[in-house]
Backbone as numpy.savetxt, mean C-alpha at the origin, in Angstrom:
# Nx Ny Nz CAx CAy CAz Cx Cy Cz
0.92 -33.12 22.80 0.22 -31.76 22.96 0.93 -30.28 22.89
1.46 -30.62 23.45 2.96 -29.55 23.78 3.71 -28.90 22.54
4.18 -30.52 21.83 4.28 -29.98 20.43 3.61 -29.91 19.63
2.53 -30.13 19.15 1.12 -28.95 18.43 1.59 -27.66 18.67
1.23 -27.70 19.85 1.01 -26.17 20.46 2.58 -25.13 20.21
3.43 -26.04 20.31 4.58 -25.45 19.58 4.78 -24.82 18.60
4.46 -26.18 17.60 4.37 -25.82 16.07 3.02 -24.93 15.71
2.37 -24.56 16.54 1.46 -23.92 16.30 1.85 -22.51 16.19
2.56 -22.17 17.74 3.06 -21.00 17.71 3.63 -20.24 16.46
4.83 -21.62 16.18 5.69 -21.01 15.60 4.91 -20.44 14.01
4.09 -21.44 13.29 3.59 -21.06 12.35 2.87 -19.83 12.67
2.40 -19.52 13.57 1.60 -18.02 13.86 2.85 -16.91 13.60
4.11 -17.36 13.68 5.21 -16.37 14.04 5.38 -16.64 12.46
5.85 -17.28 12.07 6.17 -17.29 10.67 5.56 -16.48 9.73
3.95 -16.83 9.71 3.09 -16.63 8.99 2.79 -14.72 9.07
3.07 -14.40 10.14 2.50 -13.39 10.86 3.60 -12.42 10.88
4.57 -12.24 10.88 6.04 -11.98 10.76 5.95 -10.48 10.17
6.25 -11.52 8.40 5.85 -10.24 7.37 4.77 -8.90 7.53
3.44 -9.41 8.43 2.73 -8.32 8.34 2.83 -6.95 9.50
3.93 -7.37 10.08 4.69 -6.38 10.94 6.58 -6.23 10.98
5.90 -4.38 10.49 7.29 -3.57 10.37 7.79 -2.77 11.22
8.79 -2.48 11.62 9.41 -1.06 12.25 10.40 -1.06 11.33
10.03 0.80 11.43 10.74 1.73 10.85 11.38 2.98 11.86
12.89 2.91 11.28 13.41 4.02 12.11 13.50 5.41 10.39
12.95 6.10 10.79 12.74 7.30 9.72 13.75 8.76 9.81
14.51 8.97 9.66 15.24 10.37 9.87 14.38 11.39 8.98
14.28 11.95 9.90 13.37 13.43 9.44 14.06 14.40 8.68
13.55 15.22 7.93 14.33 16.32 7.39 14.05 17.71 8.03
14.60 18.52 8.36 14.79 19.64 9.25 13.61 20.64 8.46
13.40 20.60 7.48 12.03 21.20 6.78 11.60 20.59 5.71
10.58 20.65 5.87 9.27 19.88 4.86 8.90 19.20 5.88
8.22 17.30 4.79 7.70 16.48 5.53 8.28 14.97 4.76
8.48 14.03 5.33 8.70 12.96 4.79 7.62 12.03 5.48
7.06 10.48 4.43 6.24 9.95 4.38 6.29 8.28 4.25
5.88 8.00 4.84 5.37 6.46 4.46 4.41 5.79 4.10
4.60 4.69 2.91 2.82 4.18 2.79 3.28 2.72 2.57
2.09 2.27 2.38 1.92 0.72 2.28 0.71 0.34 1.34
0.40 -0.53 0.31 -0.45 -1.12 -0.30 -0.84 -2.01 -0.25
-2.47 -1.70 0.77 -3.46 -2.21 1.21 -4.79 -2.19 0.48
-5.47 -3.64 0.61 -6.86 -3.56 -0.18 -7.51 -3.58 0.77
-9.48 -3.80 0.66 -10.27 -2.98 1.38 -10.12 -3.86 2.53
-10.71 -3.56 3.32 -11.51 -4.55 4.92 -9.85 -4.94 5.55
-8.84 -4.13 5.81 -7.53 -4.40 6.55 -7.12 -3.71 7.73
-7.27 -4.42 8.56 -7.05 -3.58 9.67 -5.17 -3.13 10.03
-5.41 -1.98 10.15 -4.02 -1.22 10.35 -3.90 -0.30 11.72
-2.69 -0.98 12.47 -2.22 -0.49 13.91 -1.15 -0.14 14.10
-0.69 1.21 14.01 0.62 1.58 14.38 0.81 2.71 15.26
2.22 2.58 16.05 2.67 3.03 17.28 3.90 3.72 16.64
4.33 5.04 17.44 5.16 6.08 16.74 5.68 6.64 17.86
6.81 6.87 17.86 8.03 8.14 18.82 8.61 8.55 18.25
9.06 10.27 18.39 10.35 10.67 18.18 11.40 10.65 18.74
12.70 10.69 18.98 13.68 11.69 19.63 14.66 12.24 18.68
15.63 12.82 19.64 16.49 13.52 18.88 17.84 12.30 18.31
18.77 12.91 17.48 19.96 11.87 17.22 21.01 12.13 18.40
21.45 10.95 18.56 22.37 11.24 19.85 23.48 12.30 19.82
24.03 12.89 18.99 24.70 14.12 18.77 23.94 15.47 19.32
22.82 14.75 19.25 21.79 16.20 19.92 21.18 16.41 21.63
21.20 14.97 21.89 20.69 14.40 23.13 21.10 13.27 23.69
22.43 13.41 24.12 22.99 12.56 24.62 21.90 11.19 25.82
21.54 12.13 26.65 20.39 11.53 27.45 18.98 11.02 27.25
18.88 11.79 26.17 17.10 11.49 25.64 16.22 12.07 26.58
16.48 13.06 27.23 15.83 13.89 28.31 14.56 14.90 27.83
14.77 15.24 26.37 13.76 15.95 25.79 13.40 15.26 24.61
11.90 15.23 24.37 11.33 14.58 23.00 10.65 15.53 22.05
11.47 15.81 20.75 10.82 16.66 19.46 9.40 16.44 19.57
9.04 17.81 18.66 7.89 17.38 18.46 7.20 17.55 16.63
6.29 16.81 17.05 6.04 16.33 15.11 4.73 16.59 14.85
4.13 16.66 13.83 3.01 16.85 13.38 2.77 15.73 12.36
1.68 14.59 12.87 1.36 13.52 11.70 0.06 13.69 11.17
-0.17 13.17 10.29 -0.91 12.90 9.27 -1.39 11.41 8.57
-2.22 10.36 8.65 -2.18 9.46 7.73 -3.52 9.71 6.61
-3.27 9.77 5.19 -4.64 9.54 4.57 -4.34 8.26 3.94
-6.00 8.57 3.22 -6.11 7.09 2.56 -6.06 7.48 0.97
-5.90 6.41 -0.36 -5.12 6.79 -1.20 -6.67 7.89 -1.72
-7.21 8.36 -1.77 -8.19 9.10 -2.11 -7.89 10.46 -1.32
-6.98 10.72 -0.37 -7.18 12.11 0.36 -7.69 12.35 1.66
-8.45 11.14 1.90 -9.50 11.41 3.04 -8.20 11.10 4.29
-8.70 11.91 5.32 -7.88 12.16 6.72 -8.21 11.42 7.11
-7.63 10.18 8.26 -7.47 9.15 8.99 -7.22 9.23 10.13
-6.17 10.44 10.37 -5.55 10.65 11.05 -4.62 11.72 11.77
-4.75 12.86 12.46 -4.19 13.88 12.05 -3.98 15.00 13.62
-2.58 15.07 13.91 -2.10 15.54 15.39 -1.24 16.38 15.15
-1.00 17.42 15.90 0.05 18.38 15.61 0.56 18.54 17.30
1.98 18.93 17.10 2.64 19.04 18.32 2.38 17.70 19.11
2.87 17.23 18.41 3.04 15.35 19.70 4.57 15.20 19.47
4.97 13.93 20.62 6.36 13.47 20.33 6.06 11.57 20.01
4.58 11.44 20.23 4.55 9.64 20.27 2.99 9.77 20.21
2.64 8.67 20.09 0.97 8.28 19.53 0.60 7.25 19.09
-0.41 6.57 18.58 -1.15 5.85 17.89 -2.01 5.59 17.01
-2.52 5.14 16.11 -3.33 5.49 15.59 -3.57 4.11 14.98
-5.25 3.64 14.58 -5.48 2.82 14.10 -7.16 3.15 12.93
-7.07 2.08 12.11 -8.14 2.43 11.09 -8.04 0.98 10.38
-9.61 0.64 9.74 -9.69 -0.12 8.58 -9.92 0.49 7.42
-8.98 -0.06 6.73 -9.29 0.15 4.86 -10.66 0.08 4.90
-11.00 1.04 4.16 -12.27 1.55 3.03 -12.05 1.09 1.52
-10.53 1.75 1.44 -10.39 1.67 -0.35 -9.17 1.34 -0.38
-9.31 0.57 -1.60 -7.71 -0.15 -1.91 -6.72 0.93 -2.56
-5.56 0.71 -2.05 -4.27 1.89 -2.94 -3.22 1.94 -1.81
-2.79 2.63 -2.40 -1.77 3.47 -1.16 -2.02 3.97 0.41
-1.81 3.57 1.52 -2.06 4.48 2.36 -0.96 5.00 3.16
-0.86 6.49 3.46 0.25 7.45 3.63 0.31 7.85 4.93
1.30 7.77 5.91 1.52 8.16 7.11 2.50 9.29 6.59
2.62 10.80 7.04 3.55 12.04 6.95 4.02 12.48 8.06
5.17 12.60 8.31 5.70 13.02 9.51 5.94 14.38 9.31
6.26 15.41 9.89 6.68 17.02 9.46 7.25 17.19 11.07
8.68 17.98 11.42 9.24 18.16 12.14 8.61 20.08 12.81
8.52 20.26 14.01 8.07 21.27 14.71 9.52 21.88 14.48
10.06 22.98 13.33 11.25 23.23 13.58 11.63 24.13 14.38
10.02 25.22 14.62 10.59 26.39 15.84 10.61 25.81 17.09
10.40 24.28 17.57 10.82 24.32 18.53 11.58 23.15 18.85
12.41 22.43 17.91 13.59 21.43 18.14 14.78 22.26 17.72
14.57 23.38 17.33 15.69 24.15 16.99 16.26 23.94 15.67
16.26 22.90 15.03 17.12 22.45 13.39 17.86 21.24 14.00
17.54 20.38 15.38 18.49 19.42 15.48 17.81 18.03 14.71
18.74 16.83 14.82 18.07 15.93 13.86 17.16 15.18 14.94
16.22 14.73 13.94 14.98 14.14 14.68 14.73 13.00 13.81
14.49 11.56 14.50 14.04 10.36 14.15 12.98 9.95 14.46
11.96 9.23 14.02 11.00 8.79 14.12 10.99 6.99 14.11
10.66 6.38 14.97 9.79 5.02 15.19 8.79 4.54 14.55
9.00 3.31 13.83 7.02 3.64 13.38 7.15 2.25 13.71
6.47 1.21 14.19 5.83 0.23 14.61 4.31 -0.21 14.12
4.47 -0.62 12.99 3.76 -0.78 11.37 3.18 -2.14 11.56
1.61 -2.18 12.00 1.15 -3.93 11.71 -0.37 -3.50 11.17
-0.19 -4.78 10.06 -1.70 -4.82 9.47 -2.62 -6.12 9.62
-3.45 -6.46 9.15 -4.02 -7.52 8.86 -4.15 -8.25 10.73
-3.80 -9.35 10.65 -3.84 -10.45 11.79 -2.87 -9.91 12.98
-1.92 -9.72 12.91 -1.06 -9.01 13.85 -1.06 -7.36 14.46
-2.96 -6.67 13.65 -3.02 -5.92 14.50 -4.04 -5.97 15.27
-4.70 -7.09 15.52 -5.75 -7.53 16.22 -5.44 -7.45 17.62
-6.31 -7.17 18.59 -6.10 -7.44 20.31 -6.19 -8.71 20.44
-5.38 -9.26 20.36 -5.32 -11.25 21.28 -5.91 -11.16 22.59
-5.49 -9.89 23.25 -5.81 -9.74 24.76 -7.24 -9.96 25.21
-7.59 -8.69 24.51 -9.33 -8.84 24.34 -9.92 -10.13 23.45
-9.20 -10.43 22.61 -10.14 -11.83 22.33 -10.09 -12.80 23.73
-9.31 -13.02 24.24 -8.71 -13.95 25.20 -9.93 -13.72 26.75
-10.22 -12.36 27.05 -10.99 -12.18 28.02 -12.36 -12.04 27.23
-12.53 -11.95 26.33 -13.71 -11.94 26.23 -14.66 -13.77 25.15
-13.33 -14.06 25.30 -13.81 -15.57 24.82 -13.82 -16.28 25.87
-13.12 -16.25 26.42 -12.45 -16.87 27.68 -11.45 -18.22 27.12
-10.37 -18.27 26.23 -9.31 -19.14 25.68 -8.36 -18.74 25.74
-7.70 -20.41 25.63 -5.89 -19.59 25.88 -5.47 -20.72 25.58
-4.22 -20.88 25.62 -2.92 -21.97 25.33 -3.34 -22.73 23.66
-3.89 -23.80 23.56 -3.56 -24.33 22.33 -4.96 -23.94 21.49
-6.07 -23.60 22.20 -7.42 -23.09 21.39 -7.13 -21.56 20.91
-6.20 -20.74 21.82 -5.89 -19.45 21.33 -5.19 -19.48 20.17
-4.09 -20.62 20.16 -3.59 -20.56 19.04 -3.91 -21.17 17.50
-4.67 -22.01 18.06 -5.85 -22.40 16.61 -6.49 -21.20 16.58
-7.08 -20.30 17.44 -7.86 -19.04 16.96 -7.20 -17.85 16.05
-5.82 -17.98 16.84 -5.32 -17.06 15.69 -4.60 -17.42 13.98
-4.28 -19.13 14.07 -4.49 -19.98 13.09 -5.73 -19.61 11.94
-6.56 -19.61 12.55 -7.85 -19.38 11.42 -8.10 -17.95 11.23
-7.69 -17.03 12.01 -7.54 -15.54 11.42 -6.04 -15.50 10.82
-5.39 -16.28 10.53 -4.25 -16.22 9.54 -5.07 -17.02 8.16
-5.38 -18.35 8.61 -6.24 -18.54 7.40 -7.59 -17.59 6.44
-7.76 -17.19 7.30 -9.15 -16.03 6.54 -8.22 -14.98 6.07
-7.38 -14.21 6.65 -6.41 -13.11 6.02 -5.61 -13.46 4.69
-5.57 -15.10 4.96 -4.19 -15.90 3.60 -5.83 -16.13 1.96
-7.05 -16.47 2.98 -8.20 -16.70 1.68 -8.33 -15.02 1.25
-8.45 -14.00 2.41 -8.77 -12.64 1.52 -7.76 -12.01 0.64
-6.50 -12.60 1.17 -5.33 -12.24 0.35 -5.36 -12.92 -1.19
-5.87 -13.81 -1.49 -6.22 -14.34 -2.14 -7.02 -14.37 -3.50
-8.19 -13.59 -2.63 -9.42 -13.35 -3.03 -9.28 -12.19 -3.82
-8.60 -11.28 -3.20 -7.78 -9.94 -3.54 -7.25 -9.89 -5.08
-6.26 -10.97 -4.88 -5.27 -11.21 -6.15 -5.98 -11.84 -7.15
-7.21 -12.49 -6.83 -7.89 -12.72 -8.21 -9.12 -11.90 -8.28
-9.07 -10.94 -7.84 -10.12 -10.04 -8.56 -9.18 -9.40 -9.33
-7.87 -8.81 -8.55 -6.84 -8.08 -9.41 -6.62 -8.59 -10.61
-6.30 -10.42 -10.80 -5.90 -10.58 -11.72 -6.96 -10.60 -13.08
-7.99 -10.38 -12.55 -9.32 -10.22 -13.47 -9.67 -9.23 -13.56
-9.28 -8.32 -12.95 -9.58 -6.91 -13.79 -8.00 -6.81 -14.57
-7.33 -7.13 -13.99 -6.14 -6.86 -15.77 -5.94 -7.62 -16.53
-6.86 -8.80 -16.57 -7.22 -9.79 -17.55 -8.36 -8.65 -18.59
-9.02 -8.58 -17.88 -9.98 -7.41 -18.94 -9.51 -6.33 -19.24
-8.80 -5.56 -18.69 -8.23 -4.18 -19.04 -7.36 -4.95 -20.42
-6.31 -5.56 -19.67 -5.45 -6.32 -21.08 -6.24 -6.74 -22.75
-7.42 -7.79 -22.65 -8.31 -8.03 -23.25 -9.01 -6.92 -24.01
-9.31 -5.69 -23.34 -9.90 -4.54 -23.77 -9.01 -4.10 -24.95
-8.10 -3.89 -24.09 -6.68 -3.15 -25.16 -5.96 -3.57 -26.27
-5.99 -5.41 -25.97 -5.74 -6.00 -27.37 -6.79 -5.89 -28.17
-7.95 -5.67 -27.80 -9.15 -5.10 -28.87 -8.91 -4.11 -29.85
-8.89 -3.10 -29.00 -9.03 -1.75 -29.33 -7.61 -1.57 -30.51
-6.42 -2.33 -30.24 -5.11 -2.30 -30.89 -5.71 -3.05 -31.92
-5.95 -3.68 -32.06 -6.94 -4.72 -33.31 -7.86 -4.07 -33.85
-8.57 -3.32 -33.55 -9.42 -2.47 -34.27 -8.35 -1.36 -34.82
-7.60 -0.80 -34.24 -6.58 0.41 -34.67 -6.47 -0.10 -35.95
-5.21 -1.39 -35.56 -4.86 -1.89 -37.38 -5.63 -2.28 -38.16
-6.82 -2.71 -37.80 -7.16 -2.78 -39.16 -7.91 -1.68 -39.35
-8.26 -1.17 -38.62 -8.37 0.42 -39.69 -7.31 1.42 -40.42
-6.04 1.05 -39.62 -4.99 1.49 -40.33 -4.72 1.04 -41.74
-5.11 -0.69 -42.05 -4.94 -1.26 -42.82 -6.17 -1.06 -43.85
-6.82 -0.73 -43.35 -8.02 0.02 -44.70 -7.82 1.04 -44.98
-7.01 2.14 -43.97 -6.80 3.13 -44.48 -5.99 3.25 -45.39
-4.63 2.51 -45.60 -3.85 2.21 -46.36 -4.35 2.02 -47.76
-4.97 0.78 -47.60 -5.41 0.23 -48.53 -6.38 0.96 -50.01
-7.38 1.85 -48.83 -7.76 3.17 -49.95 -7.03 4.06 -50.33
-6.16 4.34 -49.32 -4.71 5.43 -49.97 -4.51 5.10 -51.43
-3.82 3.58 -51.17 -3.50 2.85 -52.41 -3.94 2.96 -53.67
-4.95 2.38 -53.56 -6.24 2.66 -54.42 -6.69 3.70 -55.23
-6.88 4.91 -54.56 -7.18 5.73 -54.58 -5.99 6.63 -55.53
-5.26 6.27 -55.24 -3.35 6.81 -55.61 -3.07 6.22 -57.22
-3.77 4.73 -56.99 -3.31 4.43 -58.52 -4.19 4.52 -59.35
-5.67 5.08 -59.42 -6.84 5.36 -59.90 -5.92 7.04 -60.35
-5.78 7.88 -58.88 -5.34 9.14 -60.43 -3.99 8.86 -61.07
-3.17 7.64 -60.51 -2.55 8.02 -61.69 -2.77 7.63 -62.79
-3.40 6.34 -63.18 -4.37 5.58 -64.52 -4.45 7.25 -64.87
-5.53 7.46 -64.54 -6.40 8.74 -65.19 -5.43 9.83 -65.50
-4.51 10.37 -65.21 -3.25 11.17 -64.98 -2.30 10.88 -66.24
-2.11 9.39 -66.22 -1.30 9.10 -67.49 -2.10 8.38 -68.87
-3.01 8.47 -68.86 -4.44 8.66 -69.89 -4.43 10.04 -70.69
-4.60 10.87 -69.74 -4.71 12.43 -70.10 -3.80 12.45 -70.76
-2.71 12.26 -70.14 -1.21 12.92 -71.04 -0.98 11.85 -71.95
-1.95 10.66 -72.53 -1.26 9.56 -73.67 -0.16 8.86 -73.61
-0.05 8.97 -71.90 1.53 7.99 -71.58 1.21 6.95 -71.73
0.32 6.37 -71.24 0.05 4.76 -71.47 -1.60 4.54 -72.27
């Protein structure tokens, strides 16, 4: 039983690991720096972030820099927007397919032009789920909990496969439509060339007969 449970835990770690991303981003002293990820519909996203000065600017890390944070959807809808903060968390469930962007801007007046780095812990899908809440709500533990996680992973994989199949069908439809248009354009071009050749041949024949060359 312990071996099965250990295997389940290992599988959870192996499958979920790609959905967890830890980033360290050095921010410019002026301007904005963004990170983004391509996501499909109905994906849960949970991210924690915190900022700190570079080692040369604050050796003891006693002061935290101030940031402005803005998260937007592919169509430009604001999902999270806070100013003059040093750390925080945002979460949302995607409603659009495309690139979701988180942008960080340094408060240059307060930070005095120092080097600012922001750490981002970005989780998506099954990795963003609050399993502690699931344990309290459903009163499960041990192997049953790991099987519940595996069930969530399988569902996530199924959703991803359905999404990929949908994208493949869309791309195939676009490809077939493009091929049809190219074929019609080629036939039309060939028809125009044939008509132009025939008209030129008839014109030259009339011209030569009028000049009594033939």
